[in-house]
C-alpha positions in Angstrom: -31.1 11.5 35.9 -30.2 7.9 35.6 -29.2 6.7 32.1 -31.5 4.0 30.7 -29.8 0.8 30.0 -30.8 -2.8 29.1 -29.9 -5.9 31.0 -26.4 -7.4 30.9 -25.7 -10.9 29.6 -24.6 -13.3 32.4 -21.5 -15.2 31.2 -21.6 -17.3 34.3 -24.7 -18.9 32.8 -22.7 -20.2 29.8 -21.7 -23.8 30.0 -18.0 -24.1 29.2 -16.7 -27.3 27.7 -13.3 -29.0 28.2 -10.9 -28.0 25.4 -9.9 -31.6 25.0 -13.4 -32.4 23.7 -13.0 -30.0 20.7 -12.2 -31.2 17.2 -9.5 -29.1 15.7 -8.4 -28.6 12.1 -4.8 -27.7 12.8 -2.0 -29.7 14.6 1.2 -27.8 15.2 3.4 -30.9 15.1 1.9 -31.7 11.7 1.3 -28.3 10.3 4.2 -26.2 11.5 6.5 -24.7 8.8 10.2 -25.6 9.3 12.4 -22.5 8.8 14.6 -24.2 6.3 11.7 -25.3 4.0 12.0 -23.9 0.5 9.2 -21.4 -0.4 6.6 -22.3 -3.0 6.6 -20.7 -6.5 6.5 -16.9 -6.4 6.1 -14.4 -9.2 9.5 -12.8 -10.3 8.1 -9.4 -9.2 7.5 -10.8 -5.7 11.0 -12.1 -5.5 12.3 -8.6 -6.6 10.4 -6.9 -3.8 11.4 -9.5 -1.2 15.1 -9.2 -2.2 14.8 -5.4 -1.9 13.2 -5.8 1.5 16.0 -8.1 2.7 18.5 -5.4 1.9 16.4 -2.9 3.7 16.2 -5.1 6.8 20.0 -5.7 6.8 20.5 -1.9 6.5 18.1 -1.2 9.3 19.7 -3.6 11.7 23.2 -2.5 10.8 22.0 1.0 11.8 20.4 -0.3 15.0 16.9 0.6 13.7 13.8 -1.5 14.4 12.3 -4.2 12.2 8.7 -4.6 13.1 6.7 -7.6 11.9 2.9 -7.5 12.4 0.7 -10.4 11.4 -2.8 -11.7 11.5 -3.9 -14.9 13.1 -3.6 -17.0 9.9 0.2 -16.7 10.1 0.0 -18.6 13.4 -2.7 -21.0 12.2 -0.6 -21.7 9.1 2.3 -22.9 11.4 4.7 -20.0 10.8 5.7 -19.7 14.5 9.1 -21.3 13.9 9.9 -19.0 11.0 8.9 -15.9 13.0 11.1 -17.2 15.9 14.0 -17.7 13.6 13.8 -14.0 12.5 13.7 -13.0 16.2 16.6 -15.3 17.3 18.7 -14.2 14.4 18.2 -10.6 15.3 16.4 -9.6 12.1 13.0 -8.9 13.8 13.0 -6.6 16.9 9.3 -6.4 17.5 6.4 -8.7 16.7 2.7 -7.8 16.8 -0.5 -9.7 16.3 -4.2 -9.5 17.1 -6.2 -11.2 19.8 -6.8 -14.3 17.7 -3.1 -14.7 16.9 -2.5 -14.7 20.7 -5.1 -17.4 21.2 -4.0 -19.8 18.4 -0.4 -19.5 19.6 -1.5 -20.3 23.2 -3.7 -23.3 22.1 -0.9 -24.8 20.1 1.5 -24.5 23.0 -1.1 -25.9 25.5 -2.6 -28.8 23.5 -0.8 -28.9 20.2 -4.0 -28.2 18.3 -6.1 -25.2 17.3 -8.8 -24.0 14.9 -12.3 -25.3 15.6 -15.2 -25.8 13.1 -16.9 -22.4 13.7 -20.1 -23.1 11.7 -20.7 -26.5 13.4 -19.9 -25.2 16.9 -22.2 -22.1 16.5 -25.1 -24.4 15.6 -24.4 -26.3 18.8 -24.0 -23.2 21.0 -20.4 -24.3 21.7 -18.3 -22.0 19.6 -15.6 -20.4 21.7 -17.0 -21.8 24.9 -13.9 -23.7 25.9 -12.9 -23.7 29.6 -9.1 -23.8 29.4 -8.7 -21.2 26.7 -10.9 -18.7 28.3 -9.8 -19.4 31.9 -6.0 -19.4 31.5 -5.6 -16.6 28.9 -7.9 -14.3 30.9 -6.2 -15.2 34.1 -2.8 -14.5 32.6 -4.0 -11.1 31.5 -5.4 -10.4 35.0 -2.2 -11.3 36.6 -0.1 -9.6 34.0 -2.0 -6.3 34.5 -0.9 -6.3 38.2 2.7 -7.2 37.3 3.0 -4.4 34.7 3.2 -6.7 31.7 1.7 -6.2 28.3 -0.9 -8.4 26.5 1.5 -10.6 24.6 4.1 -10.7 27.4 1.5 -11.8 29.9 0.5 -14.8 27.8 4.2 -15.4 26.8 5.1 -15.6 30.5 2.3 -18.1 31.2 3.6 -20.4 28.3 7.3 -20.0 29.0 7.1 -20.4 32.7 4.3 -23.0 32.4 2.3 -21.5 35.2 1.3 -18.4 37.2 1.8 -17.0 40.7 -1.5 -16.2 42.3 -1.4 -13.7 45.2 -3.7 -14.4 48.2 -6.8 -12.3 48.7 -5.3 -10.8 51.8 -2.1 -9.8 49.9 -4.3 -8.1 47.2 -6.4 -6.3 49.8 -3.2 -5.0 51.4 -1.8 -3.9 48.1 -5.0 -2.0 47.3 -4.8 -0.1 50.5 -1.1 0.6 50.3 -1.3 1.8 46.7 -4.5 3.8 46.8 -2.9 7.2 47.4 0.5 6.8 45.8 -0.5 4.7 42.7 -4.2 4.4 42.1 -3.7 2.4 38.9 -1.8 -0.2 40.8 -4.5 -0.3 43.4 -7.1 -0.7 40.7 -5.2 -3.6 39.1 -4.9 -5.3 42.5 -8.6 -4.8 43.1 -9.4 -6.3 39.6 -7.3 -9.4 40.4 -8.9 -9.6 43.8 -12.2 -10.0 42.1 -11.0 -12.9 40.1 -9.3 -14.6 43.1 -12.5 -14.3 45.2 -15.0 -15.1 42.4 -13.2 -18.2 41.2 -11.8 -19.2 44.7 -8.3 -19.4 43.4 -5.8 -20.8 45.9 -2.7 -18.6 46.5 0.7 -19.6 45.2 2.1 -21.3 42.1 -0.5 -22.6 39.6 1.2 -25.1 37.3 -0.1 -25.0 33.7 1.9 -27.4 31.5 2.5 -26.4 27.9 4.1 -29.5 26.2 4.3 -27.8 22.8 5.8 -24.5 23.9 8.8 -24.8 21.6 6.4 -23.7 18.8 5.1 -20.6 20.6 6.1 -17.2 19.3 5.0 -15.6 22.5 7.1 -17.9 24.7 10.1 -17.5 22.4 9.8 -13.7 22.4 9.4 -13.7 26.2 12.5 -15.8 26.7 14.5 -13.6 24.3 13.3 -10.4 25.8 11.8 -9.2 22.5 8.5 -7.4 22.4 5.5 -9.3 21.1 2.5 -7.0 21.4 -1.1 -8.1 21.3 -3.7 -5.7 19.9 -7.2 -7.0 20.7 -10.7 -5.6 20.0 -13.3 -6.2 22.7 -15.8 -8.8 21.7 -13.7 -10.1 18.8 -12.2 -13.1 20.4 -13.4 -16.3 22.1 -11.9 -15.4 25.4 -14.7 -12.8 25.9 -17.2 -15.7 26.2 -15.6 -16.8 29.5 -16.7 -15.3 32.8 -13.0 -15.0 33.8 -12.7 -12.2 31.2 -12.3 -8.8 32.8 -12.0 -6.0 30.3 -10.5 -3.5 32.8 -7.5 -5.8 33.3 -7.4 -6.6 29.6 -7.4 -2.9 28.8 -4.4 -2.3 31.0 -2.3 -4.9 29.2 -3.5 -3.9 25.8 -2.8 -0.2 26.5 0.7 -1.1 27.5 1.2 -3.0 24.3 -0.1 -0.1 22.2 2.4 2.3 23.9 5.2 -0.3 23.4 4.2 -0.6 19.7 4.2 3.2 19.4 7.6 3.5 21.1 9.0 1.2 18.4 7.4 3.2 15.7 9.0 6.4 17.2 12.4 4.8 16.3 11.3 3.7 12.8 13.1 6.3 10.7 15.5 4.2 8.7 13.7 1.0 9.9 11.3 -1.5 8.4 7.7 -2.4 9.0 6.3 -5.7 7.6 2.6 -6.4 7.7 1.5 -10.0 6.9 -2.1 -10.8 6.3 -3.6 -8.2 8.6 -6.4 -6.3 6.9 -7.5 -4.3 10.0 -5.3 -4.5 13.1 -1.9 -3.8 11.6 -2.8 -0.7 9.4 -5.1 0.8 12.1 -2.6 0.5 15.0 0.3 1.6 12.8 -1.4 4.8 11.6 -2.3 5.9 15.1 1.1 5.0 16.4 2.9 6.9 13.6 0.7 9.9 14.2 1.6 10.3 17.8 5.3 9.3 17.2 5.5 11.8 14.3 4.0 14.5 16.6 6.8 14.0 19.2 9.5 13.7 16.5 8.5 17.0 15.0 8.5 18.7 18.4 12.1 17.5 18.7 13.1 18.8 15.2 13.0 15.4 13.6 10.8 13.6 11.2 10.0 9.9 10.6 10.2 9.6 6.8 12.9 7.0 5.8 10.8 4.0 6.8 10.2 1.0 4.5 6.8 -0.7 4.6 6.3 -4.2 3.1 2.7 -5.5 2.9 1.8 -9.1 2.2 -1.6 -10.5 1.5 -3.5 -12.8 -0.8 -5.6 -10.3 -2.7 -4.3 -9.4 -6.2 -2.8 -6.0 -6.6 -5.1 -4.0 -8.9 -3.6 -0.6 -8.4 -0.2 1.0 -8.7 0.0 2.7 -5.2 3.0 4.7 -6.3 0.5 6.8 -8.3 -1.4 7.8 -5.1 -4.8 6.6 -4.0 -7.3 5.2 -6.4 -10.7 7.0 -6.8 -13.5 5.9 -4.4 -15.3 4.0 -7.2 -12.2 1.7 -7.7 -12.3 -1.5 -5.6 -8.7 -1.0 -4.5 -9.8 2.1 -2.6 -11.3 -0.3 -0.1 -8.2 -2.4 0.3 -7.7 -1.0 3.8 -4.2 -2.3 4.3 -2.7 -0.8 1.1 -4.7 2.4 1.3 -3.7 3.1 5.0 -0.1 2.2 4.5 0.2 4.3 1.3 -0.7 7.3 3.4 2.1 6.7 5.9 5.0 8.2 4.0 8.3 6.4 3.5 8.4 3.6 0.9 5.6 1.0 0.6 5.7 -2.2 -1.3 3.1 -4.9 -1.7 3.6 -8.7 -2.3 0.7 -10.9 -3.3 1.5 -14.3 -2.0 0.6 -17.0 0.6 2.0 -15.9 3.9 4.0 -19.2 4.2 5.8 -18.7 0.9 6.3 -15.0 1.5 7.9 -15.4 4.9 10.0 -18.4 3.9 11.2 -16.4 0.9 12.1 -13.5 3.1 14.0 -15.7 5.6 15.8 -17.4 2.7 16.9 -14.0 1.2 18.2 -12.8 4.6 20.2 -16.0 5.1 21.7 -15.8 1.6 22.6 -12.1 2.0 24.2 -12.9 5.3 26.3 -15.6 3.7 27.3 -13.3 0.8 28.5 -10.7 3.3 30.5 -13.1 5.4 34.2 -12.4 4.8 35.2 -15.9 6.1 33.0 -17.6 3.5 35.0 -19.5 0.8 34.7 -17.9 -2.6 
């Protein structure tokens, strides 16, 4: 018996607008945060935790353990890309992770130097998220990346860093489908998905140049160039790229799956390492807890246990519960503070810092630099 189903929405019927016509609230040249900028005022208890975290990071890196930094989109919108890149380039951060919106804001800053539209106004006009270049290029990068074996963040990072994409011809893709069908069906499926995009959008084969004049601010491009993982963890329907007909969720799923497994591989090594979650109420705790579960499963089979990890959570909400006492009762509002509740269940040591993400990350970077200077034997006393 055939399953009953309703009609599907036709995204090809949506009128896409040029991205240059959009008014944006953020300019990366104006709003970026220079790494050397002093942080704003923080409570002494926040400084105490941040100082402790800096010591944990130094210890982790000295033992060649990972330091993972997961962040929500506001960290990018607030211009923290250069500070995150400093942590990567200095070797303090070994793995960055963000959600689908963080990927998009980073790309828009690199491509046009601006991001963050007026959502309420654009929804009233039926234009929210319906921007040609954002939907077309990011989705195309994911389609190409799926065939090339890249992850979500790596696919977009490659587009930005290389300022373009190589598009195979339809004949090349057909040949690849046929050649891979028996030996590697997943490769054949990825080639068939990209073939759909090439034919449907009549893409000419060869190099497609896509200039990114502001790519020096891009965390994705910087991580790609440095060979450091930046994983993207999207949810279908959450981001504006799903509005565009170039969106192909089979390809998107391939690159997102790769990034989940890359993330989990880092978590597998997290015993003695550090995990920092910045302003992510859903993505970071949800992806972390599933990754830790499967990583712990494998560790236990090998006679090991992931238990000496240090988790530092930063958000704006005030701390109304002492999580060292365990979970609050369900009638307490803090019980529904997902990021603290989830991370408190993950073992190891958890700390929480209430602060603006700009002040928090600048303070952490400042502490790391100071501790590096203090430990330098060549520094004058």
